[in-house]
PDB file of N, CA, C, O and CB in Angstrom:
ATOM      1  N   MET A   1     -37.337   1.015   7.632  1.00  0.00           N
ATOM      2  CA  MET A   1     -35.186   1.207   8.461  1.00  0.00           C
ATOM      3  C   MET A   1     -34.653   1.474   7.607  1.00  0.00           C
ATOM      4  O   MET A   1     -34.653   0.691   6.657  1.00  0.00           O
ATOM      5  CB  MET A   1     -34.028  -0.155   9.118  1.00  0.00           C
ATOM      6  N   PRO A   2     -34.121   2.395   7.551  1.00  0.00           N
ATOM      7  CA  PRO A   2     -32.919   3.195   6.760  1.00  0.00           C
ATOM      8  C   PRO A   2     -31.827   1.950   7.029  1.00  0.00           C
ATOM      9  O   PRO A   2     -31.676   1.164   7.965  1.00  0.00           O
ATOM     10  CB  PRO A   2     -32.379   5.015   7.546  1.00  0.00           C
ATOM     11  N   SER A   3     -31.179   2.144   5.824  1.00  0.00           N
ATOM     12  CA  SER A   3     -30.016   0.933   5.946  1.00  0.00           C
ATOM     13  C   SER A   3     -28.751   2.199   5.760  1.00  0.00           C
ATOM     14  O   SER A   3     -28.741   3.245   5.111  1.00  0.00           O
ATOM     15  CB  SER A   3     -30.081  -0.656   4.366  1.00  0.00           C
ATOM     16  N   PHE A   4     -27.695   1.518   6.690  1.00  0.00           N
ATOM     17  CA  PHE A   4     -26.471   2.389   6.513  1.00  0.00           C
ATOM     18  C   PHE A   4     -25.094   1.973   5.798  1.00  0.00           C
ATOM     19  O   PHE A   4     -24.529   0.916   6.080  1.00  0.00           O
ATOM     20  CB  PHE A   4     -26.116   2.741   7.794  1.00  0.00           C
ATOM     21  N   SER A   5     -24.517   3.024   4.704  1.00  0.00           N
ATOM     22  CA  SER A   5     -23.596   2.319   4.063  1.00  0.00           C
ATOM     23  C   SER A   5     -22.366   1.273   5.111  1.00  0.00           C
ATOM     24  O   SER A   5     -21.887   1.551   6.211  1.00  0.00           O
ATOM     25  CB  SER A   5     -22.917   3.507   3.188  1.00  0.00           C
ATOM     26  N   ARG A   6     -22.200   0.321   4.438  1.00  0.00           N
ATOM     27  CA  ARG A   6     -21.028  -0.258   5.113  1.00  0.00           C
ATOM     28  C   ARG A   6     -19.587   0.360   5.915  1.00  0.00           C
ATOM     29  O   ARG A   6     -18.925  -0.212   6.781  1.00  0.00           O
ATOM     30  CB  ARG A   6     -20.626  -0.940   4.154  1.00  0.00           C
ATOM     31  N   SER A   7     -19.365   1.711   5.312  1.00  0.00           N
ATOM     32  CA  SER A   7     -18.114   2.415   6.373  1.00  0.00           C
ATOM     33  C   SER A   7     -18.478   3.390   7.048  1.00  0.00           C
ATOM     34  O   SER A   7     -17.724   3.954   7.841  1.00  0.00           O
ATOM     35  CB  SER A   7     -16.881   3.006   5.750  1.00  0.00           C
ATOM     36  N   LEU A   8     -20.036   3.835   6.778  1.00  0.00           N
ATOM     37  CA  LEU A   8     -21.234   4.287   8.036  1.00  0.00           C
ATOM     38  C   LEU A   8     -20.831   3.211   9.367  1.00  0.00           C
ATOM     39  O   LEU A   8     -20.007   3.283  10.279  1.00  0.00           O
ATOM     40  CB  LEU A   8     -23.272   3.899   7.385  1.00  0.00           C
ATOM     41  N   GLU A   9     -21.768   2.287   8.999  1.00  0.00           N
ATOM     42  CA  GLU A   9     -21.564   1.003  10.035  1.00  0.00           C
ATOM     43  C   GLU A   9     -20.395   1.109  10.552  1.00  0.00           C
ATOM     44  O   GLU A   9     -20.230   1.724  11.605  1.00  0.00           O
ATOM     45  CB  GLU A   9     -21.630  -0.428   9.457  1.00  0.00           C
ATOM     46  N   GLN A  10     -19.360   0.503   9.867  1.00  0.00           N
ATOM     47  CA  GLN A  10     -17.681   0.641  10.780  1.00  0.00           C
ATOM     48  C   GLN A  10     -17.738   1.589  11.046  1.00  0.00           C
ATOM     49  O   GLN A  10     -16.773   1.498  11.805  1.00  0.00           O
ATOM     50  CB  GLN A  10     -16.215   0.498  10.224  1.00  0.00           C
ATOM     51  N   ALA A  11     -17.962   2.377  11.122  1.00  0.00           N
ATOM     52  CA  ALA A  11     -17.243   3.482  12.035  1.00  0.00           C
ATOM     53  C   ALA A  11     -17.966   4.068  13.161  1.00  0.00           C
ATOM     54  O   ALA A  11     -17.588   4.720  14.135  1.00  0.00           O
ATOM     55  CB  ALA A  11     -16.857   4.650  11.232  1.00  0.00           C
ATOM     56  N   LEU A  12     -19.436   3.543  12.652  1.00  0.00           N
ATOM     57  CA  LEU A  12     -19.983   3.955  14.154  1.00  0.00           C
ATOM     58  C   LEU A  12     -19.999   2.239  15.141  1.00  0.00           C
ATOM     59  O   LEU A  12     -20.566   2.008  16.209  1.00  0.00           O
ATOM     60  CB  LEU A  12     -22.025   4.817  13.923  1.00  0.00           C
ATOM     61  N   HIS A  13     -19.337   1.493  14.463  1.00  0.00           N
ATOM     62  CA  HIS A  13     -18.845   0.393  15.661  1.00  0.00           C
ATOM     63  C   HIS A  13     -17.252   0.669  16.574  1.00  0.00           C
ATOM     64  O   HIS A  13     -16.834   0.225  17.643  1.00  0.00           O
ATOM     65  CB  HIS A  13     -18.647  -1.232  14.748  1.00  0.00           C
ATOM     66  N   ARG A  14     -16.596   1.742  15.415  1.00  0.00           N
ATOM     67  CA  ARG A  14     -15.234   2.104  15.803  1.00  0.00           C
ATOM     68  C   ARG A  14     -15.490   3.208  17.186  1.00  0.00           C
ATOM     69  O   ARG A  14     -15.062   3.105  18.336  1.00  0.00           O
ATOM     70  CB  ARG A  14     -14.365   2.869  14.346  1.00  0.00           C
ATOM     71  N   ALA A  15     -16.369   4.288  16.552  1.00  0.00           N
ATOM     72  CA  ALA A  15     -16.667   4.919  17.788  1.00  0.00           C
ATOM     73  C   ALA A  15     -17.271   4.224  18.894  1.00  0.00           C
ATOM     74  O   ALA A  15     -16.976   4.650  20.010  1.00  0.00           O
ATOM     75  CB  ALA A  15     -17.416   5.896  17.549  1.00  0.00           C
ATOM     76  N   LEU A  16     -18.052   3.247  18.818  1.00  0.00           N
ATOM     77  CA  LEU A  16     -18.474   2.232  20.420  1.00  0.00           C
ATOM     78  C   LEU A  16     -17.138   1.885  20.781  1.00  0.00           C
ATOM     79  O   LEU A  16     -16.666   2.273  21.850  1.00  0.00           O
ATOM     80  CB  LEU A  16     -19.546   0.509  20.260  1.00  0.00           C
ATOM     81  N   ALA A  17     -16.413   1.100  19.879  1.00  0.00           N
ATOM     82  CA  ALA A  17     -15.301   0.907  20.272  1.00  0.00           C
ATOM     83  C   ALA A  17     -14.303   1.779  21.163  1.00  0.00           C
ATOM     84  O   ALA A  17     -13.641   1.273  22.070  1.00  0.00           O
ATOM     85  CB  ALA A  17     -14.910   0.675  19.337  1.00  0.00           C
ATOM     86  N   LEU A  18     -14.244   3.339  20.776  1.00  0.00           N
ATOM     87  CA  LEU A  18     -13.342   4.147  20.742  1.00  0.00           C
ATOM     88  C   LEU A  18     -13.985   4.255  22.647  1.00  0.00           C
ATOM     89  O   LEU A  18     -13.281   4.356  23.652  1.00  0.00           O
ATOM     90  CB  LEU A  18     -13.381   5.535  19.333  1.00  0.00           C
ATOM     91  N   ALA A  19     -14.976   4.209  22.592  1.00  0.00           N
ATOM     92  CA  ALA A  19     -15.584   4.654  23.617  1.00  0.00           C
ATOM     93  C   ALA A  19     -15.389   3.890  24.654  1.00  0.00           C
ATOM     94  O   ALA A  19     -14.931   4.445  25.652  1.00  0.00           O
ATOM     95  CB  ALA A  19     -16.760   4.835  23.418  1.00  0.00           C
ATOM     96  N   ASN A  20     -15.711   2.240  24.723  1.00  0.00           N
ATOM     97  CA  ASN A  20     -15.148   1.665  25.505  1.00  0.00           C
ATOM     98  C   ASN A  20     -14.503   1.273  25.858  1.00  0.00           C
ATOM     99  O   ASN A  20     -14.572   0.861  27.016  1.00  0.00           O
ATOM    100  CB  ASN A  20     -15.236   1.372  25.670  1.00  0.00           C
ATOM    101  N   GLU A  21     -12.974   1.072  24.782  1.00  0.00           N
ATOM    102  CA  GLU A  21     -11.528   1.860  25.709  1.00  0.00           C
ATOM    103  C   GLU A  21     -11.343   2.176  26.483  1.00  0.00           C
ATOM    104  O   GLU A  21     -10.520   1.722  27.279  1.00  0.00           O
ATOM    105  CB  GLU A  21     -10.992   2.689  25.636  1.00  0.00           C
ATOM    106  N   ARG A  22     -12.023   3.101  26.606  1.00  0.00           N
ATOM    107  CA  ARG A  22     -11.570   4.149  27.555  1.00  0.00           C
ATOM    108  C   ARG A  22     -12.498   4.258  28.213  1.00  0.00           C
ATOM    109  O   ARG A  22     -12.398   5.320  28.829  1.00  0.00           O
ATOM    110  CB  ARG A  22     -11.152   5.372  27.142  1.00  0.00           C
ATOM    111  N   HIS A  23     -13.510   3.680  28.485  1.00  0.00           N
ATOM    112  CA  HIS A  23     -14.263   3.544  29.739  1.00  0.00           C
ATOM    113  C   HIS A  23     -15.462   4.700  29.739  1.00  0.00           C
ATOM    114  O   HIS A  23     -15.883   5.153  30.804  1.00  0.00           O
ATOM    115  CB  HIS A  23     -13.197   3.718  31.054  1.00  0.00           C
ATOM    116  N   HIS A  24     -15.890   5.066  28.657  1.00  0.00           N
ATOM    117  CA  HIS A  24     -16.413   6.046  28.385  1.00  0.00           C
ATOM    118  C   HIS A  24     -18.479   5.555  28.761  1.00  0.00           C
ATOM    119  O   HIS A  24     -18.789   4.612  28.033  1.00  0.00           O
ATOM    120  CB  HIS A  24     -15.730   6.426  26.698  1.00  0.00           C
ATOM    121  N   GLU A  25     -19.117   5.807  29.241  1.00  0.00           N
ATOM    122  CA  GLU A  25     -20.219   5.824  29.302  1.00  0.00           C
ATOM    123  C   GLU A  25     -21.408   5.430  28.569  1.00  0.00           C
ATOM    124  O   GLU A  25     -22.245   4.542  28.733  1.00  0.00           O
ATOM    125  CB  GLU A  25     -20.208   6.559  29.467  1.00  0.00           C
ATOM    126  N   TYR A  26     -21.154   6.789  27.306  1.00  0.00           N
ATOM    127  CA  TYR A  26     -21.427   6.568  26.428  1.00  0.00           C
ATOM    128  C   TYR A  26     -20.579   7.080  24.962  1.00  0.00           C
ATOM    129  O   TYR A  26     -19.379   7.256  25.174  1.00  0.00           O
ATOM    130  CB  TYR A  26     -22.492   6.833  26.695  1.00  0.00           C
ATOM    131  N   ALA A  27     -20.969   7.312  23.692  1.00  0.00           N
ATOM    132  CA  ALA A  27     -20.683   6.960  22.746  1.00  0.00           C
ATOM    133  C   ALA A  27     -20.626   8.494  22.490  1.00  0.00           C
ATOM    134  O   ALA A  27     -21.481   9.042  23.186  1.00  0.00           O
ATOM    135  CB  ALA A  27     -21.450   5.919  22.080  1.00  0.00           C
ATOM    136  N   THR A  28     -20.009   9.270  21.830  1.00  0.00           N
ATOM    137  CA  THR A  28     -20.226  10.770  21.815  1.00  0.00           C
ATOM    138  C   THR A  28     -20.111  11.481  19.832  1.00  0.00           C
ATOM    139  O   THR A  28     -19.696  10.743  18.938  1.00  0.00           O
ATOM    140  CB  THR A  28     -18.683  11.489  23.069  1.00  0.00           C
ATOM    141  N   LEU A  29     -20.444  12.557  19.630  1.00  0.00           N
ATOM    142  CA  LEU A  29     -20.118  12.479  18.450  1.00  0.00           C
ATOM    143  C   LEU A  29     -18.271  12.718  18.367  1.00  0.00           C
ATOM    144  O   LEU A  29     -17.528  12.807  17.389  1.00  0.00           O
ATOM    145  CB  LEU A  29     -21.099  13.560  17.697  1.00  0.00           C
ATOM    146  N   GLU A  30     -18.010  12.761  19.738  1.00  0.00           N
ATOM    147  CA  GLU A  30     -16.477  13.465  19.714  1.00  0.00           C
ATOM    148  C   GLU A  30     -15.868  11.811  19.201  1.00  0.00           C
ATOM    149  O   GLU A  30     -14.824  11.951  18.564  1.00  0.00           O
ATOM    150  CB  GLU A  30     -15.702  14.309  21.705  1.00  0.00           C
ATOM    151  N   HIS A  31     -16.134  10.875  19.289  1.00  0.00           N
ATOM    152  CA  HIS A  31     -15.580   9.355  19.321  1.00  0.00           C
ATOM    153  C   HIS A  31     -15.859   9.131  18.102  1.00  0.00           C
ATOM    154  O   HIS A  31     -15.001   8.476  17.509  1.00  0.00           O
ATOM    155  CB  HIS A  31     -16.198   8.225  20.318  1.00  0.00           C
ATOM    156  N   LEU A  32     -17.395   9.661  17.088  1.00  0.00           N
ATOM    157  CA  LEU A  32     -18.107   9.275  16.131  1.00  0.00           C
ATOM    158  C   LEU A  32     -16.760   9.919  15.206  1.00  0.00           C
ATOM    159  O   LEU A  32     -16.054   9.194  14.505  1.00  0.00           O
ATOM    160  CB  LEU A  32     -19.807   9.842  16.052  1.00  0.00           C
ATOM    161  N   LEU A  33     -16.570  11.312  15.340  1.00  0.00           N
ATOM    162  CA  LEU A  33     -15.057  11.676  14.959  1.00  0.00           C
ATOM    163  C   LEU A  33     -13.850  11.389  14.575  1.00  0.00           C
ATOM    164  O   LEU A  33     -13.456  11.404  13.409  1.00  0.00           O
ATOM    165  CB  LEU A  33     -14.705  11.967  15.459  1.00  0.00           C
ATOM    166  N   LEU A  34     -13.346  11.172  15.344  1.00  0.00           N
ATOM    167  CA  LEU A  34     -12.429  10.271  15.506  1.00  0.00           C
ATOM    168  C   LEU A  34     -12.064   8.617  14.762  1.00  0.00           C
ATOM    169  O   LEU A  34     -11.083   8.042  14.292  1.00  0.00           O
ATOM    170  CB  LEU A  34     -12.651  10.221  16.693  1.00  0.00           C
ATOM    171  N   ALA A  35     -13.776   8.280  15.050  1.00  0.00           N
ATOM    172  CA  ALA A  35     -13.606   7.284  13.947  1.00  0.00           C
ATOM    173  C   ALA A  35     -13.165   7.683  12.739  1.00  0.00           C
ATOM    174  O   ALA A  35     -12.061   7.486  12.233  1.00  0.00           O
ATOM    175  CB  ALA A  35     -14.704   6.666  13.679  1.00  0.00           C
ATOM    176  N   LEU A  36     -14.757   8.659  12.007  1.00  0.00           N
ATOM    177  CA  LEU A  36     -14.051   9.153  10.847  1.00  0.00           C
ATOM    178  C   LEU A  36     -12.390   9.650  10.522  1.00  0.00           C
ATOM    179  O   LEU A  36     -11.591   9.763   9.592  1.00  0.00           O
ATOM    180  CB  LEU A  36     -14.790  10.154  10.637  1.00  0.00           C
ATOM    181  N   VAL A  37     -12.483   9.797  11.616  1.00  0.00           N
ATOM    182  CA  VAL A  37     -10.417  10.495  10.487  1.00  0.00           C
ATOM    183  C   VAL A  37     -10.026   9.328  10.058  1.00  0.00           C
ATOM    184  O   VAL A  37      -9.739   9.349   8.861  1.00  0.00           O
ATOM    185  CB  VAL A  37      -8.512  11.264  11.643  1.00  0.00           C
ATOM    186  N   ASP A  38      -9.841   7.811  10.826  1.00  0.00           N
ATOM    187  CA  ASP A  38      -9.224   6.928  10.536  1.00  0.00           C
ATOM    188  C   ASP A  38      -9.789   6.489   9.386  1.00  0.00           C
ATOM    189  O   ASP A  38      -9.196   5.523   8.904  1.00  0.00           O
ATOM    190  CB  ASP A  38      -9.086   6.154  11.441  1.00  0.00           C
ATOM    191  N   ASP A  39     -11.076   7.008   8.564  1.00  0.00           N
ATOM    192  CA  ASP A  39     -11.476   6.116   7.792  1.00  0.00           C
ATOM    193  C   ASP A  39     -11.734   7.347   6.345  1.00  0.00           C
ATOM    194  O   ASP A  39     -12.399   8.362   6.142  1.00  0.00           O
ATOM    195  CB  ASP A  39     -12.869   5.165   8.555  1.00  0.00           C
ATOM    196  N   GLN A  40     -10.429   6.207   5.353  1.00  0.00           N
ATOM    197  CA  GLN A  40      -9.832   7.316   4.201  1.00  0.00           C
ATOM    198  C   GLN A  40     -10.556   8.113   3.716  1.00  0.00           C
ATOM    199  O   GLN A  40     -10.016   9.218   3.656  1.00  0.00           O
ATOM    200  CB  GLN A  40      -9.323   6.860   3.063  1.00  0.00           C
ATOM    201  N   ASP A  41     -11.954   8.076   3.171  1.00  0.00           N
ATOM    202  CA  ASP A  41     -12.930   8.303   2.041  1.00  0.00           C
ATOM    203  C   ASP A  41     -12.857   9.196   3.164  1.00  0.00           C
ATOM    204  O   ASP A  41     -11.878   9.931   3.038  1.00  0.00           O
ATOM    205  CB  ASP A  41     -14.260   7.360   1.310  1.00  0.00           C
ATOM    206  N   ALA A  42     -13.800   9.517   4.677  1.00  0.00           N
ATOM    207  CA  ALA A  42     -14.178  10.734   5.403  1.00  0.00           C
ATOM    208  C   ALA A  42     -13.647  11.644   5.183  1.00  0.00           C
ATOM    209  O   ALA A  42     -13.991  12.685   4.623  1.00  0.00           O
ATOM    210  CB  ALA A  42     -14.137  10.757   6.512  1.00  0.00           C
ATOM    211  N   ALA A  43     -11.958  11.024   5.995  1.00  0.00           N
ATOM    212  CA  ALA A  43     -10.593  12.041   6.438  1.00  0.00           C
ATOM    213  C   ALA A  43      -9.942  13.242   4.999  1.00  0.00           C
ATOM    214  O   ALA A  43      -9.136  14.166   4.886  1.00  0.00           O
ATOM    215  CB  ALA A  43      -9.007  10.656   6.897  1.00  0.00           C
ATOM    216  N   ALA A  44     -11.021  12.381   4.037  1.00  0.00           N
ATOM    217  CA  ALA A  44     -11.058  12.746   2.327  1.00  0.00           C
ATOM    218  C   ALA A  44     -11.316  14.349   2.296  1.00  0.00           C
ATOM    219  O   ALA A  44     -10.778  15.400   1.948  1.00  0.00           O
ATOM    220  CB  ALA A  44     -12.531  11.832   1.353  1.00  0.00           C
ATOM    221  N   VAL A  45     -12.865  13.674   3.079  1.00  0.00           N
ATOM    222  CA  VAL A  45     -13.597  15.299   2.568  1.00  0.00           C
ATOM    223  C   VAL A  45     -13.804  16.088   3.708  1.00  0.00           C
ATOM    224  O   VAL A  45     -14.602  17.025   3.697  1.00  0.00           O
ATOM    225  CB  VAL A  45     -15.216  15.246   1.800  1.00  0.00           C
ATOM    226  N   MET A  46     -12.897  15.660   5.059  1.00  0.00           N
ATOM    227  CA  MET A  46     -13.202  16.821   6.038  1.00  0.00           C
ATOM    228  C   MET A  46     -11.455  17.633   5.442  1.00  0.00           C
ATOM    229  O   MET A  46     -11.079  18.705   5.916  1.00  0.00           O
ATOM    230  CB  MET A  46     -13.454  16.152   8.243  1.00  0.00           C
TER     231      MET A  46
END
């Protein structure tokens, strides 16, 4: 089973939380993008 980096795991959890906060049934790529924008390392790459 592959292991994710800590920052990726945090971003995935944040994406799920963002979807949940908005009462969305599914977490989508848009939620993940929003979560990654909040991550300093990921935002620097974008």
